[in-house]
C-alpha positions in Angstrom: 72.8 120.9 138.5 75.3 118.6 136.8 75.5 118.0 133.1 77.0 115.3 130.8 80.1 117.5 130.4 83.1 117.1 132.7 86.6 118.8 132.8 89.7 117.0 131.5 92.3 115.9 134.0 95.9 115.2 133.3 96.8 111.5 133.6 100.1 110.0 134.6 100.5 107.2 132.2 103.1 105.8 129.9 101.4 103.6 127.3 100.4 103.2 123.7 96.6 102.7 123.4 93.9 103.4 121.0 90.2 103.0 121.3 88.1 100.6 119.5 84.4 99.9 119.7 83.2 96.3 120.0 81.6 94.3 122.8 82.8 91.4 124.7 81.7 89.6 127.9 83.3 87.2 130.3 83.0 85.6 133.7 84.7 87.2 136.7 86.2 85.6 139.8 87.4 87.3 142.9 90.6 89.3 142.0 89.9 88.5 138.4 92.5 89.5 135.8 91.6 89.8 132.1 93.0 91.2 128.9 91.2 93.1 126.2 92.8 93.0 122.7 91.6 95.7 120.4 92.2 95.8 116.7 92.0 99.5 115.9 93.1 99.1 112.3 91.1 100.8 109.6 90.1 97.4 108.2 88.6 96.3 111.5 86.4 99.4 111.9 82.8 99.6 110.9 80.4 102.6 111.3 77.8 102.7 114.0 74.3 104.0 113.1 74.2 107.8 112.8 71.0 107.7 114.7 71.9 105.0 117.3 70.9 106.9 120.5 68.1 109.4 120.9 65.2 110.3 123.2 61.6 109.3 123.6 59.2 112.0 124.9 55.8 110.9 126.2 53.3 112.8 128.2 53.6 110.7 131.3 54.5 111.6 134.9 53.5 115.2 134.0 56.5 115.4 131.7 55.0 118.1 129.5 52.0 119.5 131.4 53.8 120.7 134.6 57.3 120.0 133.3 59.0 120.6 130.0 56.4 123.1 128.8 56.9 126.1 131.0 53.2 127.0 131.4 52.7 127.5 135.2 48.8 127.4 135.3 47.2 124.0 135.7 43.7 123.8 134.0 44.1 127.2 132.4 40.9 126.9 130.4 38.7 125.4 133.2 38.1 122.4 130.8 39.6 119.7 133.0 36.3 119.1 134.8 34.6 118.1 131.5 32.2 119.8 129.1 29.1 119.7 131.4 28.4 122.4 133.9 28.6 123.0 136.8 32.1 121.3 136.8 35.1 120.8 138.9 37.6 123.6 138.6 40.4 121.9 140.5 43.1 122.9 141.2 41.6 126.4 141.2 40.4 127.4 144.6 38.3 130.3 146.1 39.5 133.3 148.1 36.6 134.4 150.3 33.4 132.8 151.6 29.8 132.3 150.5 28.8 135.7 151.8 31.3 137.4 149.6 31.3 135.5 146.3 29.9 132.6 144.4 32.1 130.8 141.9 30.7 128.5 139.2 31.2 127.4 135.6 29.1 127.9 132.5 29.4 127.5 128.7 29.8 131.1 127.7 33.4 131.1 126.4 34.1 132.7 123.1 36.2 129.7 122.1 34.2 127.2 120.2 36.2 124.2 121.2 36.6 125.3 124.8 33.1 126.5 125.9 33.6 126.2 129.6 34.4 129.5 131.5 34.6 130.5 135.1 31.8 132.8 136.4 32.5 134.8 139.6 29.6 136.6 141.3 31.0 139.0 143.7 28.6 139.8 146.5 30.7 142.2 148.6 31.8 145.7 147.5 34.5 148.2 148.2 32.3 149.9 150.7 29.0 149.5 152.6 27.7 146.9 155.0 29.0 144.0 153.1 32.4 145.3 152.2 35.1 143.0 150.7 38.3 142.2 152.6 41.1 144.7 151.9 42.9 142.2 149.6 39.7 141.3 147.8 38.0 138.1 147.0 38.4 135.8 144.0 40.3 132.7 142.9 43.8 131.3 142.9 45.8 128.6 141.0 48.7 126.8 142.6 50.0 125.5 139.3 51.5 122.1 139.2 52.4 121.6 142.9 53.6 125.2 143.2 54.8 127.8 140.7 58.5 128.6 140.8 58.7 132.4 140.9 62.2 133.9 140.9 63.2 137.4 142.0 64.0 139.7 139.1 62.4 137.5 136.4 59.4 138.6 134.4 56.2 136.6 133.9 53.6 137.1 131.2 50.1 136.7 132.5 47.4 136.3 129.8 43.7 136.0 130.5 40.3 136.6 128.9 37.8 138.6 130.8 34.1 139.5 130.4 32.0 141.5 132.9 28.5 143.0 133.4 30.1 146.2 134.5 33.4 148.0 135.0 36.2 146.0 136.6 39.3 146.4 138.8 41.0 143.0 139.0 44.2 142.5 140.9 46.5 140.0 139.2 49.2 138.9 141.6 51.8 136.2 142.2 52.0 135.3 145.9 53.3 132.7 148.3 51.3 129.5 148.8 49.2 131.1 151.6 48.7 134.4 149.7 50.6 136.4 152.3 53.9 136.9 150.5 53.4 139.4 147.6 55.9 138.7 144.9 54.4 140.7 142.0 51.1 142.4 141.3 49.3 144.6 138.8 45.7 145.8 138.2 43.4 145.4 135.2 41.1 148.3 135.1 38.5 148.6 132.4 35.1 150.3 131.8 32.0 148.2 131.3 32.0 149.0 127.6 35.5 147.6 127.2 34.6 144.2 128.7 31.0 143.7 127.6 32.5 141.1 125.2 35.3 138.7 125.9 38.6 140.7 126.0 42.2 139.6 126.1 44.5 141.2 128.7 48.2 140.6 129.0 50.1 141.8 132.1 53.9 141.6 132.7 54.8 141.0 136.3 58.4 141.3 137.6 58.9 139.3 140.7 60.2 141.1 143.8 61.0 137.9 145.6 61.6 134.1 145.2 59.3 131.3 146.2 59.2 127.8 144.5 55.7 127.2 145.9 53.9 130.3 144.6 50.4 130.8 143.2 48.5 133.1 140.9 45.6 135.2 142.4 42.8 137.0 140.6 40.9 139.2 143.1 38.6 142.2 143.3 36.8 144.4 145.8 34.1 145.4 143.3 30.6 143.9 143.3 29.3 142.4 140.1 29.7 139.5 137.7 33.1 138.6 136.2 33.9 135.8 133.8 37.5 134.4 133.4 38.8 132.0 130.7 42.1 130.8 129.3 44.4 132.1 132.1 48.1 131.6 131.4 51.3 132.4 133.3 54.5 131.9 131.3 58.1 133.0 132.4 59.8 135.0 129.7 63.1 133.3 130.7 62.6 130.0 128.8 64.9 127.9 126.7 66.0 130.1 123.8 62.8 132.1 124.4 60.7 129.3 123.0 58.5 128.5 125.9 60.3 125.5 127.4 61.9 125.1 130.8 65.5 125.8 130.4 67.1 123.4 132.9 65.1 120.4 131.6 65.9 121.1 127.9 69.6 121.6 128.8 69.6 118.1 130.3 68.3 116.8 126.9 70.8 118.8 124.9 73.7 117.3 127.0 72.6 113.8 125.8 73.2 114.8 122.2 70.1 112.9 121.0 70.0 112.0 117.3 66.2 111.5 117.2 63.1 112.2 119.2 60.2 109.8 119.3 56.9 111.5 120.2 54.3 111.9 121.7 53.9 108.3 123.0 53.6 105.5 124.0 50.3 104.7 125.6 49.5 108.4 125.4 49.0 107.9 121.7 46.6 105.0 122.2 44.5 106.1 125.1 42.7 103.7 127.4 39.8 104.4 125.1 40.0 105.9 121.6 37.9 108.9 122.6 40.8 109.9 124.8 43.6 109.2 122.4 46.1 111.9 121.3 44.7 113.6 118.1 47.2 115.8 116.4 44.6 118.1 114.8 43.4 119.1 118.3 46.9 120.2 119.3 47.8 122.8 116.7 46.9 126.4 116.3 46.5 129.1 119.0 46.8 127.6 122.5 43.5 129.2 123.5 41.7 127.2 120.8 43.1 123.8 121.7 40.5 121.8 123.5 43.0 119.7 125.5 42.1 116.1 126.6 42.0 113.7 129.5 45.0 111.3 129.2 43.1 108.4 130.6 46.0 106.0 130.3 47.9 108.2 132.9 44.8 109.7 134.5 45.4 113.4 134.2 44.3 116.3 132.1 46.6 118.1 129.6 45.8 121.3 127.8 48.0 120.2 124.9 50.1 123.3 124.9 52.8 120.9 123.9 51.4 119.7 120.6 52.3 118.3 117.2 53.6 121.6 115.9 55.8 122.1 119.0 57.4 118.8 118.5 58.5 119.6 114.9 59.9 123.2 114.8 60.3 126.6 116.3 59.0 129.9 115.2 57.5 133.3 116.1 54.8 134.4 113.8 52.5 137.4 113.9 49.6 137.3 111.5 49.7 140.1 109.0 46.0 139.7 108.3 44.9 142.1 111.1 47.7 144.4 111.8 45.3 146.9 113.3 45.0 144.6 116.4 48.6 145.7 117.3 47.2 149.2 117.8 44.9 148.2 120.7 46.0 147.3 124.2 42.8 145.3 124.7 42.5 142.5 122.1 39.2 140.8 121.5 38.7 137.1 120.9 38.4 137.9 117.2 41.7 139.8 117.2 43.4 137.0 119.2 42.2 134.4 116.7 43.7 136.4 113.8 46.7 137.7 115.7 48.6 134.4 116.0 51.6 134.6 118.3 53.7 131.5 118.6 56.5 131.4 121.1 56.8 127.6 121.0 60.1 125.7 120.7 59.5 122.7 118.6 62.0 120.3 120.1 63.1 118.1 117.3 64.2 121.0 115.1 65.7 123.0 117.9 67.7 120.1 119.3 68.9 119.1 115.8 67.2 115.7 116.1 65.2 113.7 113.7 61.5 113.6 114.6 59.8 110.2 114.8 56.0 110.6 114.9 53.9 107.8 116.4 50.2 108.0 115.6 47.1 106.0 116.6 46.2 103.3 114.2 42.6 102.9 115.3 43.4 100.9 118.4 43.4 101.8 122.1 43.9 99.7 125.2 40.2 98.9 125.3 38.5 99.4 121.9 39.6 99.2 118.3 38.4 100.1 114.9 37.7 97.3 112.4 39.9 97.4 109.3 36.9 97.9 107.1 36.3 101.2 108.9 39.9 102.4 109.5 40.3 104.7 106.4 39.3 107.9 108.3 42.2 107.2 110.7 44.5 106.6 107.7 43.4 109.9 106.2 44.2 111.7 109.5 47.7 110.3 109.4 48.1 111.4 105.8 46.8 114.9 106.8 49.4 115.0 109.6 52.2 114.1 107.1 51.0 116.8 104.8 51.0 119.3 107.6 54.6 118.4 108.4 55.9 117.9 104.8 53.4 119.3 102.4 53.7 122.1 99.9 52.9 125.5 101.6 50.0 125.7 99.1 48.5 122.4 100.1 45.5 122.2 102.5 47.5 121.2 105.6 50.9 122.6 104.5 49.3 126.0 104.2 48.3 125.9 107.8 51.9 125.1 108.8 53.0 128.0 106.7 50.5 130.3 108.3 51.9 129.2 111.7 55.3 130.6 110.7 57.0 127.6 109.1 56.6 127.5 105.3 59.5 125.1 104.9 58.6 121.4 105.3 59.8 119.5 108.4 62.4 116.7 108.0 59.9 114.0 109.1 61.1 110.7 107.6 60.1 108.2 110.3 56.7 107.2 111.5 55.4 104.6 113.9 52.1 103.0 113.2 50.6 102.5 116.7 52.2 101.5 119.9 52.6 98.0 121.4 49.6 96.9 119.3 51.0 93.8 117.6 48.9 90.8 118.3 45.7 92.9 118.6 42.9 91.6 116.5 42.9 94.4 113.9 46.5 95.5 114.0 47.9 93.7 111.0 44.9 94.6 108.8 45.0 98.3 110.0 48.8 98.4 109.6 48.7 97.3 106.0 46.1 100.0 105.2 48.4 102.7 106.7 51.5 101.2 105.2 50.2 101.2 101.6 48.7 104.7 101.8 51.8 106.3 103.3 54.2 104.6 100.9 52.1 105.7 97.9 52.2 109.3 99.1 55.6 109.4 100.7 57.8 106.5 99.5 60.9 107.8 101.3 59.3 107.6 104.8 60.5 104.8 106.9 57.7 102.9 108.6 58.0 101.3 112.0 56.0 98.2 112.8 54.9 97.3 116.4 55.8 93.7 115.8 59.1 92.2 117.1 61.4 91.0 114.3 64.4 90.2 116.5 63.7 86.5 116.8 61.8 85.7 113.7 61.2 87.5 110.4 58.1 89.7 110.1 55.2 88.5 108.0 54.5 92.0 106.7 56.5 94.8 105.1 58.3 97.3 107.3 61.4 99.4 107.3 62.0 99.0 111.1 60.4 97.0 113.9 59.8 98.4 117.4 61.3 96.6 120.3 60.4 97.3 124.0 62.0 95.7 127.0 61.5 96.5 130.7 63.0 94.5 133.5 62.4 94.5 137.2 65.7 92.7 137.8 68.9 94.5 136.5 70.4 91.1 135.8 67.8 90.4 133.2 68.6 93.6 131.4 72.3 92.9 131.6 71.8 89.5 130.1 69.9 91.1 127.1 73.3 92.3 125.7 73.3 89.4 123.3 69.7 89.5 122.3 70.3 90.8 118.8 73.4 88.6 118.1 71.3 86.2 116.0 68.8 88.6 114.5 68.5 88.3 110.7 70.7 90.9 109.0 68.5 90.9 105.8 65.2 92.1 107.3 64.0 95.4 108.8 66.3 97.0 111.4 65.4 97.3 115.1 64.2 100.4 116.8 64.6 99.8 120.5 62.3 102.7 121.4 61.7 101.8 125.1 64.0 100.1 127.5 64.6 100.4 131.3 65.1 98.6 134.5 62.2 99.6 136.8 64.2 100.4 140.0 66.1 103.6 139.3 69.3 102.5 141.1 72.9 102.4 140.1 72.6 98.7 139.6 69.7 99.3 137.2 71.9 101.7 135.2 74.7 99.1 135.0 72.2 96.5 133.7 71.1 99.1 131.0 74.7 100.0 130.2 75.4 96.3 129.5 72.3 96.2 127.2 73.5 99.2 125.3 76.9 97.8 124.7 75.2 94.8 123.1 73.2 97.2 120.9 76.5 98.9 119.8 77.9 95.5 118.9 74.8 94.8 116.8 74.4 98.3 115.4 74.3 96.8 111.9 70.8 95.6 112.8 69.9 98.1 115.5 69.3 101.5 114.0 68.0 103.4 117.0 67.5 103.1 120.8 65.9 105.3 123.5 65.2 105.0 127.2 61.7 105.4 128.7 60.3 107.3 130.4 62.3 110.4 129.9 60.8 112.8 132.6 58.9 112.6 135.9 57.5 115.3 138.0 58.3 114.1 141.5 54.8 115.1 142.7 52.9 113.3 139.9 54.6 110.1 139.0 53.0 107.3 137.0 56.2 105.3 137.2 58.9 105.0 139.8 61.7 105.2 137.3 62.7 107.8 134.7 65.8 109.5 133.3 65.2 112.9 134.7 63.2 113.9 137.8 62.1 117.4 138.7 59.8 119.6 140.8 58.9 123.2 140.3 62.4 124.5 140.9 64.9 121.7 141.0 65.8 118.5 139.0 68.3 115.6 139.0 69.5 113.0 136.6 69.0 109.4 137.7 71.9 106.9 137.4 70.2 105.8 134.1 70.5 109.4 132.8 74.2 109.6 133.6 74.7 106.2 132.1 73.3 107.4 128.8 75.7 110.4 128.9 78.6 108.0 128.5 77.0 106.7 125.2 76.3 110.2 123.7 79.4 110.0 121.4 78.4 106.6 120.0 76.1 107.6 117.2 78.0 107.8 114.0 81.3 106.6 115.7 83.4 103.7 114.5 83.4 100.3 116.2 86.4 97.9 116.0 87.0 94.3 116.7 87.9 93.5 120.3 88.7 90.2 122.0 88.7 89.4 125.6 91.1 86.8 127.1 90.3 85.5 130.6 91.0 82.4 132.6 87.4 82.2 133.8 85.4 79.0 133.3 82.8 79.2 130.5 79.9 78.3 132.8 80.4 81.3 135.1 77.8 84.1 135.0 78.9 87.1 132.8 79.7 90.1 134.9 81.8 92.2 132.6 81.0 93.8 129.3 83.2 96.2 127.3 83.4 98.0 124.0 85.8 100.2 122.0 85.0 103.0 119.6 86.7 105.9 117.9 84.9 109.2 117.7 85.5 112.8 116.8 84.8 115.8 119.0 82.8 118.2 116.8 83.9 121.2 118.9 87.7 120.9 118.4 87.9 118.2 115.7 90.0 116.0 117.9 89.7 112.2 117.5 89.5 110.0 120.5 89.5 106.3 121.3 86.9 105.4 123.9 86.7 102.1 125.8 83.7 101.5 128.0 83.6 98.7 130.6 80.6 97.6 132.7 81.6 95.6 135.8 78.3 94.1 137.0 80.1 92.0 139.7 81.1 92.7 143.2 84.9 92.3 142.8 87.6 94.5 141.3 88.8 93.4 137.9 92.4 94.1 136.8 92.1 94.7 133.1 95.0 94.9 130.7 94.1 96.7 127.5 96.3 96.0 124.4 95.7 98.0 121.3 96.9 97.1 117.8 96.5 98.8 114.4 97.5 102.4 115.3 100.6 104.4 114.3 103.3 104.3 117.0 103.2 107.1 119.5 99.8 108.3 118.3 98.2 108.6 121.7 98.5 111.9 123.6 98.6 110.6 127.1 98.3 114.0 128.8 94.7 114.2 127.4 93.7 110.7 128.5 90.8 110.5 131.0 88.9 107.9 132.9 85.3 108.5 133.9 83.6 106.2 136.4 79.9 105.9 137.3 79.7 104.1 140.7 78.7 104.4 144.3 79.3 102.8 147.7 76.1 100.8 147.4 74.8 99.4 144.0 71.2 100.2 145.2 72.0 103.9 145.7 69.7 106.3 143.9 69.7 110.1 143.4 67.0 112.3 144.8 66.0 116.0 145.1 67.8 116.0 148.5 70.9 114.2 147.1 70.9 114.9 143.4 74.6 114.0 142.9 74.9 110.9 145.0 75.5 108.8 141.9 77.1 110.7 139.0 80.1 110.1 136.7 83.5 111.3 138.1 86.7 111.7 136.1 89.8 110.5 137.9 93.4 109.9 136.9 94.2 106.7 135.1 96.4 104.2 136.7 100.0 103.9 135.5 100.7 101.8 132.5 102.6 98.6 132.5 106.4 98.6 132.1 106.1 97.5 128.5 104.7 100.9 127.5 102.2 99.5 125.0 99.7 98.0 127.5 97.4 99.8 129.9 96.4 98.1 133.1 93.2 99.5 134.6 91.5 98.5 137.9 87.8 98.3 137.2 85.8 99.0 140.3 83.0 96.6 141.4 79.5 97.6 140.3 80.7 100.3 138.0 80.6 101.7 134.5 83.9 103.1 133.3 84.7 105.1 130.2 88.3 105.8 129.1 89.1 108.4 126.4 92.5 108.7 124.6 93.4 111.5 122.3 94.6 110.2 118.9 97.2 112.3 117.1 98.2 111.5 113.5 101.8 111.6 112.6 
């Protein structure tokens, strides 16, 4: 797996250069030559937004359920088939036939909000005429298109069991056909121990590796057994917080300054009854009812909930310490014995959380403004949970979950893409007034676009989304915010993407981001969407990061964003392009110059980024003014290029590094010693860093 990080290379170059951050664009002819004049003086510089680039996580493409959240069991509580029984238990399947067992569902669970449980009537026995197979009969779960089980690693299996008699249940991790035994243990209990629902936890150490494994629960003993809330979690997760390590590492490498969550359309729902409701996603995972994300047409157990997005913690309830003394924990003990191993991304990644909540509007139905106050109160309760005093109603629940300190939640989005809907403005104003009264420091984001005309309602930021099928259309958006009013709310470009996933798509997006950098006085934040996609369960054909159970890759759009990760909080300078191209030619080149400081070694760098959207090489001369003489350390200068043989090239699980950035030596400088001449490859994105040393 690659990352945003690359090794330095020594460059053979004699030049005086400094890096400045400002955009320019010009037309390109065959064998085009151009000059970039950069004013790197202190007077020319202006700060970029500290929060310019971040990430947007939405539960789409199985990004959380079957992705970022490391839970390996799909439909762990048997609730995905709905509340009525009998119900569909997919993807659970039966091991055995009708003569050996009958599997059904009923509403006997001990969890009030998750009443459905699986009932297994075993007809065969360990001996006699109708004896069970040697390996037993039962059920298995393949996870989300296969569980990735790795040799030497340990997996925590948690399940709730009830029975009419004594039990001997084999808990095993096997290959997809059940033949390869990777790990196994037995749960043995007397009838008195399992008359009521009882929690069991088994640690399994894998003796082999298989990325397409499954969990099996089998027995050879006749009788009735009920199962509920079955979970398999690897102990080897990101910082031990329950998230898949390789996926979070990809996010960490982007250095995101904020995280917008949890949607998107996921927040709205196709119908309000299926919208994301934060109160249903907090507390012990066994108590979370989950919901059907009808906008993306799949079930989520909501293991990745509101709390997980805000902070990280491990908390063991001190209310019932005696539960620690018993190896078998009842539902009552489980409810009091709260164990949280959840990494809450915003805090762990050091990013600002941006919470988007439903404003009483879905894709299909909407609440009238006269009836929206309960939705307003739900948002206020959510803010109290995040920021309230630990003695407050909802703040005390946060404290009880192991986080007495308030979260740094200072941005909220009222709805998603709802501007223009009949009740949006009326609903929005109700939310706005109530939130500002209670939390005047919170910045509120409107769904309405203020980039072309001023908003007719109060807001701190406005949300701007742009998707393009044609990369050229995205590239041309570089100037979209040039004429946006500087006196109104700032822009939050929370969703942008070219919908193809190719190198050319990434180049179009890079041009757009260079335009955002130029206009960072009015653009406060920007994030790509969607962030993740499980290759087996996509709702969109484009995303930044694609994965299956065991592997992943960054798309060209991901690697493009890596070259912008130092922009937040950097300094941008004036830059001017000189070219002999005619003014009516199509723009094919965009560039910018910034200065930034490496937080690891405190070194200062000058970075110039150039997007060549054309099909010809451009010979670019870079002239830098405003720096002290001999302040560039040429031996530390690097050139990183994102390109490929074909602009339509994409990465894949088979070729994950087909299109990735490569650092190469910089061409020799001109004879003058103060200019740099760089050949910019066709269909490429180039980033050049110079180390600045003060005299």
